[in-house]
C-alpha positions as CSV (number, residue, x, y, z in Angstrom):
1,M,-101.9,70.1,20.3
2,E,-99.4,72.1,18.1
3,R,-99.8,72.4,14.4
4,H,-96.3,71.1,13.7
5,E,-96.9,67.9,15.9
6,L,-99.8,67.3,13.9
7,M,-98.3,67.9,10.4
8,R,-95.5,65.3,11.8
9,L,-98.3,62.8,12.5
10,L,-100.1,63.4,9.3
11,A,-96.5,62.7,7.0
12,G,-97.8,59.3,5.8
13,D,-98.4,58.0,2.4
14,D,-102.2,57.8,2.1
15,A,-104.2,60.2,-0.3
16,A,-106.4,61.5,3.0
17,S,-103.3,62.0,5.1
18,T,-101.5,63.6,2.4
19,A,-104.3,65.8,1.3
20,A,-105.0,66.9,5.2
21,L,-101.3,67.4,5.5
22,A,-101.2,69.9,2.7
23,A,-104.5,71.8,4.1
24,L,-102.3,72.2,7.3
25,A,-99.5,73.6,5.6
26,D,-102.0,75.9,3.6
27,G,-103.0,77.3,7.1
28,A,-106.2,75.5,7.8
29,E,-108.0,75.6,11.0
30,Y,-108.1,72.3,13.2
31,D,-109.3,71.1,16.3
32,V,-108.3,67.7,18.5
33,W,-111.0,66.5,21.0
34,D,-110.6,63.9,23.6
35,A,-113.0,60.8,22.9
36,G,-113.1,59.7,26.4
37,T,-112.8,56.0,27.1
38,R,-114.6,55.0,24.0
39,L,-112.6,52.3,21.6
40,S,-112.0,53.1,18.3
41,D,-113.9,50.1,16.9
42,G,-117.1,51.8,18.6
43,H,-116.5,54.9,16.3
44,A,-116.1,52.7,13.3
45,G,-119.8,51.9,13.3
46,T,-120.6,55.6,13.4
47,F,-118.4,56.6,10.8
48,A,-119.3,53.9,8.4
49,I,-123.0,55.0,8.7
50,R,-121.7,58.8,8.2
51,H,-119.7,57.6,4.9
52,R,-123.0,55.8,3.6
53,C,-124.7,58.9,3.9
54,M,-122.3,60.9,2.4
55,Q,-122.3,58.8,-0.6
56,R,-125.9,58.6,-0.9
57,K,-125.8,62.6,-1.0
58,G,-123.1,62.4,-3.7
59,A,-120.3,63.8,-1.8
60,E,-116.7,63.2,-2.7
61,T,-114.8,61.4,-0.1
62,L,-111.4,60.3,0.4
63,G,-109.9,57.6,2.5
64,W,-113.1,56.7,4.5
65,E,-113.1,52.8,3.7
66,R,-109.6,52.6,4.9
67,A,-110.3,54.6,8.1
68,V,-113.3,52.6,9.2
69,E,-111.0,49.4,8.6
70,L,-108.1,50.5,10.7
71,L,-110.5,51.7,13.3
72,R,-112.0,48.0,13.6
73,E,-108.5,46.3,13.4
74,R,-107.0,47.7,16.5
75,P,-109.7,48.6,19.3
76,Q,-107.9,51.3,21.5
77,P,-108.9,54.3,23.2
78,I,-108.8,57.2,20.4
79,R,-109.0,61.1,20.0
80,I,-110.6,62.6,17.0
81,G,-109.7,65.8,15.3
82,Q,-110.9,67.8,12.3
83,I,-109.3,70.0,9.7
84,A,-111.2,72.5,7.8
85,A,-109.2,73.6,4.6
86,S,-108.6,77.2,4.1
87,D,-110.8,77.5,1.0
88,G,-113.6,75.6,2.8
89,L,-114.1,72.9,0.3
90,W,-112.5,70.0,2.4
91,V,-113.0,68.6,5.7
92,Y,-110.5,66.2,7.1
93,T,-111.4,64.0,10.3
94,F,-108.3,62.4,11.9
95,F,-108.0,59.7,14.6
96,L,-105.1,59.6,16.9
97,T,-103.8,57.2,19.9
98,A,-105.3,58.4,23.2
99,D,-101.8,60.2,24.1
100,G,-101.9,61.9,20.5
101,G,-98.6,60.0,19.6
102,E,-99.8,58.3,16.7
103,L,-102.2,58.7,13.8
104,V,-104.6,55.8,13.5
105,A,-106.5,56.9,10.6
106,C,-107.5,60.0,8.3
107,A,-110.5,60.6,5.8
108,G,-111.8,63.7,4.2
109,V,-115.1,64.9,2.5
110,R,-115.5,67.7,0.1
111,R,-118.2,69.9,1.3
112,L,-121.1,70.0,-1.3
113,H,-121.8,73.7,-0.5
114,R,-118.7,75.7,0.3
115,I,-119.1,77.9,3.4
116,P,-118.7,81.5,2.5
117,D,-116.3,83.6,4.0
118,Q,-117.1,85.4,7.1
């Protein structure tokens, strides 16, 4: 997926999408993976557990509850991707429809330990 296409999809009004879009505009690296035939509601449980683990560790999160809710609301095949902010402080996970034409949800987590530049 081209950067400009992903940026267009992230042009929403929620805080996580806005932050992810800003990271992309700042040159963040990103990947989009094919999630196969698994439906979004199947991923919702996994990401709900990840969110609880992040909270227990004291990680700052952005949009996780809403993302899990959106994944459960509309079961559909999805693609998952990730954006790593250029400064190494935030990672955003986004969920797209199977054809990549629509953003389903987006969430971010602030890394507890910044990964040093290599």
